[in-house]
C-alpha positions in Angstrom: 161.5 131.1 107.9 161.0 128.5 104.8 163.8 126.7 103.4 163.9 126.1 99.5 165.0 123.8 96.7 166.0 125.0 93.6 165.7 123.0 90.4 167.3 124.2 87.4 166.0 123.1 84.1 168.0 122.3 80.6 167.5 124.5 78.3 164.0 124.8 76.0 164.1 122.0 72.9 162.2 122.0 70.0 158.8 120.4 71.8 157.5 120.2 75.1 157.8 116.2 75.5 158.4 113.6 72.7 155.4 112.1 72.0 154.4 109.0 73.4 156.2 110.3 76.7 153.1 110.8 78.7 153.3 113.6 81.7 152.9 112.8 85.1 149.5 112.3 86.0 148.6 115.4 88.1 145.6 117.6 89.0 147.1 121.0 88.8 144.7 121.2 85.9 141.6 121.5 88.4 140.1 125.2 88.8 139.9 126.3 92.8 136.5 125.8 93.2 137.3 121.7 92.0 140.2 121.6 93.7 138.5 122.5 97.1 135.7 120.0 96.2 138.4 117.1 95.0 139.7 118.1 98.6 136.9 118.2 101.0 135.5 114.6 99.0 139.1 113.3 100.6 139.7 111.9 96.7 142.9 113.2 97.4 145.5 115.1 99.5 147.2 118.4 99.2 150.4 116.7 99.0 149.5 114.7 96.6 148.3 117.6 94.4 151.8 119.6 94.9 154.0 116.6 94.4 151.9 115.9 90.9 152.4 118.9 90.0 156.0 119.4 90.6 156.4 115.9 89.2 154.7 117.5 85.8 156.9 120.8 85.9 159.9 118.5 85.8 158.9 116.6 83.2 157.2 119.4 80.9 159.3 122.3 81.9 162.5 121.8 80.3 160.8 122.2 76.9 158.7 125.0 78.0 160.5 127.3 80.1 158.0 128.8 82.1 159.9 128.2 85.4 163.0 129.7 86.5 163.1 128.4 90.0 160.6 125.6 91.6 160.0 125.3 95.4 160.1 121.8 95.5 160.5 120.1 99.3 159.5 123.7 100.5 156.2 123.1 98.8 156.2 119.5 99.7 156.5 120.3 103.4 153.6 123.5 103.5 151.3 120.9 101.6 151.9 118.4 104.6 151.2 121.1 107.1 147.8 121.9 104.8 146.7 117.9 104.9 147.1 118.1 108.6 144.8 121.3 109.5 142.4 119.8 107.1 142.7 116.3 109.0 142.1 118.5 112.6 139.7 120.9 110.9 137.8 119.2 108.5 135.4 121.5 106.0 136.2 124.4 108.5 139.8 124.7 107.2 138.5 126.6 104.2 136.8 128.9 106.3 139.6 131.3 106.6 141.4 129.7 103.5 139.4 129.6 100.3 142.6 128.8 98.3 143.8 125.6 100.7 145.5 123.1 98.3 145.8 125.5 95.4 148.6 125.4 93.3 150.6 128.8 92.4 153.3 130.3 90.8 154.6 134.0 91.0 156.4 136.0 88.3 159.9 136.5 88.8 159.6 140.3 89.1 157.5 139.8 92.3 159.4 139.3 95.7 158.8 135.7 97.4 160.3 134.7 100.9 163.7 132.5 100.2 163.1 132.2 96.7 165.7 134.0 94.4 164.0 137.3 92.8 166.1 137.5 89.7 164.0 139.7 88.0 164.8 138.2 84.6 168.3 139.5 85.1 172.1 138.3 85.0 172.6 141.0 87.5 169.7 140.5 90.3 169.3 137.8 92.1 168.1 138.8 95.7 166.8 136.6 98.2 164.1 138.2 100.4 163.2 137.4 103.8 159.6 138.6 103.3 156.7 138.0 100.4 155.4 140.8 98.8 151.8 141.8 100.0 149.8 139.8 97.2 152.2 136.9 97.4 151.4 136.7 101.1 147.9 137.2 100.9 147.8 134.1 98.6 149.9 132.3 100.9 147.7 132.9 103.8 144.5 132.1 102.1 146.1 128.4 101.9 148.1 128.9 98.2 151.3 126.6 97.9 153.8 128.5 95.6 155.1 126.1 93.6 157.8 128.2 91.7 158.5 131.7 90.3 157.9 132.2 86.6 160.1 133.3 83.8 160.1 136.9 82.7 162.0 139.4 80.2 164.8 141.4 82.1 162.7 143.2 84.3 160.0 142.9 82.5 160.5 145.2 80.1 159.2 143.4 76.8 155.8 141.7 75.8 157.5 138.8 75.0 159.3 136.2 77.3 163.0 136.0 76.4 165.3 135.6 79.0 169.1 135.7 79.4 168.5 133.6 82.4 166.7 130.6 81.0 166.1 131.2 77.5 162.8 132.1 75.7 159.4 131.0 77.2 157.5 128.8 74.5 153.6 128.4 73.7 152.2 125.6 75.3 150.0 125.1 72.2 153.0 125.8 69.6 156.5 125.7 71.2 158.1 127.2 67.9 155.7 130.3 68.9 156.2 132.9 71.7 154.3 132.9 75.1 154.1 136.6 75.1 155.2 138.8 77.9 156.1 139.7 80.1 154.4 137.7 82.3 154.8 135.0 79.5 156.3 132.1 82.0 153.2 132.1 84.3 150.8 132.2 81.3 152.7 129.2 79.8 152.5 127.7 83.5 148.7 127.9 83.9 148.2 126.7 80.4 150.1 123.6 80.2 148.6 122.9 83.5 151.6 123.0 85.8 149.7 124.9 88.5 146.1 126.2 88.7 146.9 129.8 88.9 149.3 132.7 88.7 150.5 135.9 90.1 151.7 138.3 87.4 152.3 141.9 86.5 151.2 144.7 84.0 152.8 147.6 82.7 151.9 147.7 79.4 150.0 144.5 78.7 152.3 142.0 80.5 149.3 139.8 81.7 147.2 140.2 79.1 149.4 139.9 76.3 150.4 136.1 77.2 147.2 135.4 78.7 145.8 136.0 74.8 148.5 133.8 73.3 148.4 131.5 75.6 144.6 130.7 76.2 144.0 131.9 79.6 142.4 134.3 81.5 144.5 137.5 82.3 143.3 140.1 84.2 144.7 143.7 85.2 142.6 145.2 87.6 142.4 149.1 88.5 145.1 150.6 89.2 145.5 150.0 93.3 142.7 147.4 93.5 145.8 144.8 94.5 148.9 146.4 96.2 152.3 146.7 94.6 155.2 146.8 96.7 157.9 148.1 95.9 155.5 150.5 94.3 156.8 151.7 91.0 157.2 155.5 90.2 156.0 155.5 86.5 152.5 154.4 88.3 152.0 151.9 84.8 152.4 148.7 86.7 149.6 146.6 88.2 149.6 143.3 89.8 147.0 140.8 88.6 145.9 137.2 88.6 145.9 134.5 85.4 144.3 131.5 85.7 142.2 129.1 83.2 138.4 130.6 84.3 137.2 133.8 85.3 135.8 132.3 88.1 139.3 131.3 89.4 140.4 134.8 88.5 137.5 136.0 91.1 138.4 133.8 93.7 141.9 135.4 93.6 140.9 139.0 93.9 138.8 138.1 96.4 142.1 137.3 98.3 144.4 140.1 96.2 142.3 143.1 96.7 142.6 146.1 99.6 145.0 148.5 100.7 148.4 147.9 102.2 150.8 150.9 103.7 153.7 150.0 101.5 151.8 151.1 98.4 150.7 154.7 98.8 148.2 154.1 95.5 146.7 151.0 96.9 143.0 151.9 97.8 140.3 150.2 99.9 136.9 148.4 98.2 136.2 144.8 97.2 138.0 142.4 95.1 135.6 141.9 92.5 133.1 139.2 91.8 130.6 137.7 89.5 127.5 139.6 90.6 124.9 139.6 87.4 125.5 142.7 85.2 122.8 144.9 83.9 120.1 143.4 81.3 121.6 145.8 78.9 125.2 147.0 78.7 126.4 149.7 76.3 129.3 147.7 74.8 131.6 150.3 72.5 133.9 147.6 70.0 137.0 148.8 68.7 139.2 147.4 66.2 142.6 148.8 66.5 145.3 149.3 63.3 147.1 146.0 61.9 144.7 143.8 63.6 145.1 140.6 61.4 141.9 138.6 59.6 142.1 135.9 61.5 142.1 137.6 64.7 139.2 139.6 63.3 137.3 136.8 62.2 137.7 134.9 65.7 137.0 138.0 68.1 133.8 138.8 66.2 131.9 135.5 67.5 132.2 137.3 70.8 129.7 140.1 69.4 126.8 137.7 68.8 127.1 136.0 72.2 127.3 139.3 73.7 123.9 140.3 72.2 122.7 137.3 73.1 122.9 138.0 76.7 121.2 141.5 76.2 124.2 143.7 75.7 124.1 146.5 73.3 127.1 146.2 71.1 127.9 149.1 68.3 131.3 149.7 66.4 133.1 153.0 67.3 136.4 154.2 66.1 139.4 154.4 68.6 138.3 157.5 70.5 141.7 158.7 71.4 145.3 159.0 70.1 147.9 156.6 70.1 149.5 157.8 73.7 152.6 155.5 72.0 155.4 158.4 72.2 154.4 159.2 75.9 154.6 155.7 76.7 157.9 155.4 75.3 159.3 158.3 77.1 158.0 157.4 80.5 159.2 153.4 80.5 162.2 154.6 79.5 163.5 157.3 81.8 161.9 154.7 84.4 164.4 152.4 83.1 167.3 154.5 83.0 166.6 155.7 86.5 166.6 152.0 87.8 169.8 151.0 85.5 173.5 151.9 86.8 176.4 152.2 83.9 178.1 149.3 85.6 177.6 145.9 84.3 176.0 147.2 80.8 177.5 144.1 79.2 175.0 141.8 81.1 171.8 143.4 80.4 169.5 142.3 77.4 170.7 144.5 74.5 167.7 145.6 73.6 166.5 147.1 77.3 170.2 148.5 77.1 169.1 150.6 74.0 165.9 151.7 76.1 167.9 152.5 79.2 170.3 154.9 76.8 167.4 156.5 75.0 165.8 157.1 78.8 169.3 159.1 79.7 167.9 161.5 77.0 164.5 162.2 78.0 164.7 165.8 79.3 162.5 166.5 82.6 160.2 168.9 80.3 159.7 165.6 77.9 158.5 163.7 80.5 156.3 166.4 81.9 154.8 166.4 78.0 154.2 162.6 78.5 152.6 162.9 81.8 150.3 165.6 80.1 149.5 163.4 77.3 148.8 160.7 80.1 146.7 163.1 81.6 144.8 163.7 78.4 144.2 160.2 77.7 142.6 159.6 81.0 140.3 162.7 80.6 139.5 161.4 77.5 138.5 157.9 78.4 136.6 159.2 81.0 134.2 161.0 78.8 134.0 158.0 76.7 133.2 155.6 79.7 130.0 158.4 80.5 128.8 156.7 77.3 129.7 153.0 77.4 129.6 150.7 80.0 132.6 148.3 78.6 135.0 148.5 75.5 135.5 145.1 73.8 138.2 144.8 71.5 141.0 142.1 70.2 143.6 141.5 73.1 146.4 141.4 70.5 145.9 142.1 66.6 148.5 139.0 65.5 149.0 135.5 66.4 151.7 134.4 68.6 154.9 135.2 66.3 158.3 133.3 66.6 159.8 132.3 70.2 162.6 134.3 70.6 161.3 137.7 68.8 160.0 140.3 70.8 158.1 141.5 68.2 156.6 141.0 65.1 159.0 141.7 62.6 158.0 145.4 61.6 158.0 146.7 65.5 161.3 144.4 66.1 163.3 146.6 63.3 162.6 149.7 65.1 164.4 149.7 68.7 161.5 152.0 70.2 158.9 150.3 68.5 159.2 147.2 71.3 155.9 147.4 71.8 154.1 149.7 69.4 152.5 146.2 67.9 150.2 145.9 70.8 148.2 149.2 70.7 145.1 147.7 72.7 146.6 146.9 75.7 149.1 149.8 77.1 146.5 152.8 76.9 144.8 151.1 79.8 147.7 150.8 82.0 148.1 154.8 81.5 144.6 155.1 82.6 144.4 152.3 85.3 141.3 151.0 84.1 140.7 147.2 84.9 141.4 145.0 81.4 141.0 141.6 81.3 141.6 139.2 78.4 139.6 136.0 78.0 139.9 133.5 75.4 137.2 133.5 72.8 138.4 130.9 70.0 141.6 129.4 68.2 142.6 130.7 64.6 142.8 128.7 61.5 146.2 127.5 62.4 145.1 126.1 66.3 146.6 129.3 68.6 144.4 131.2 71.0 142.5 134.4 70.7 141.4 136.8 73.4 139.2 139.2 73.6 139.8 142.4 75.8 137.0 143.9 78.1 137.7 147.1 79.6 135.6 149.0 82.4 135.6 152.3 84.0 137.6 152.7 86.7 136.8 150.8 89.3 134.4 148.4 87.5 135.9 145.2 88.2 132.5 143.6 88.9 131.0 144.6 85.7 134.4 143.6 83.3 134.5 140.3 85.3 130.8 139.3 85.2 130.6 140.0 81.8 133.6 138.0 80.9 131.9 134.9 82.6 129.1 135.1 80.3 131.5 135.0 77.5 133.3 132.3 78.6 130.4 130.2 79.1 129.3 130.7 75.7 133.0 130.4 74.0 135.5 129.1 76.2 138.5 127.5 75.2 140.0 123.7 76.1 143.1 123.5 78.0 146.2 123.6 75.9 147.8 120.3 75.2 150.6 119.5 77.6 152.1 117.7 74.3 152.2 119.9 71.6 152.5 118.8 68.0 
């Protein structure tokens, strides 16, 4: 049993830290491969890496709001054990532990041994005695969990506005949203407070904050990573966030594979960066309300893809918007999971969704499932013609911190996800989808491009994204926002 030292930070302030107050010298901004080589050469110890990351969290996170709990002394003890292992085995220590010494954060929707799992709620506050399978696999591979990251209540919104901690701020611009609902995970990785993060994605919750925060966020094929306990709506995926596609691939190599606790989990390799075919067929789509600023940045990827030998062609969005079906499925699920008691403690926006869900009839829910089946059938036909689909991950720049959506969507209680029409369709189909940074807007904010593959086409998505990253990759978010 691991001990735990919880750390509570003040509410977010106007900036991450004051100019001139230099953050702790820490090395969590290293990638996985760099961390491995750093430790192998003896340039640092795992204890030093973990301690510096914890110090940086303490200095930066009060203005960021990425963490809801920090492992503290427990993480240091695990780091000391890792150093002893390296001292005994040398380079052989990485043979079965490819993530040895890598700092990891875990979204607060995911069960972690002895760390509280609040699920962004004032009602839920469990202390599980076991890790979720995805967390257990990462720990077994040597990763060290430094804390739990902020989420909206039960992950309901695509902006991380939490009644537990307050909103998560964007490391590039603290007056802007980090996205959600894995906003704490994306912000922590972008700010260099950990090397990688584990998030969840039920309608875009990994990819949206990845795009807003300028990191790589990956929703694998449905069932590729076990999700325990499973979600009855079969929309949610567990997946990694990191600062490079190579790191995402390394994490997927550990995460993937079946587990008896998830009946949808399937055998198969995690994902790799094996080379793509010389000339992929890529269908480029533009969704409604995509801003001129987003369009201009994402279009930088078109010639980069063509230069790699891929054939890119513009196509109309080849399916009807499945948003009405999504709302009924999500609302019915939220209603089923929420007891009438303690309603005053729930997020008001989510509570409105719950109340709507209580009105969704069995017939309406069946019609929504029929719409999902029609979408899956339609996308399978589309993927017979194209190897990949490409589009802006989200159509707008990060909006104001504290908002759950752009103003036009926030005004209608059932339109809270309608502003992100390129993400949720692929939760309904289960296809692999990744957001990779491709540039900065004129306002200096990150812009992500989404690549979508056929079900099971994880290698294709990752390897193509890796090529784009080499040409168009972003610098890291500044630790001191101006």
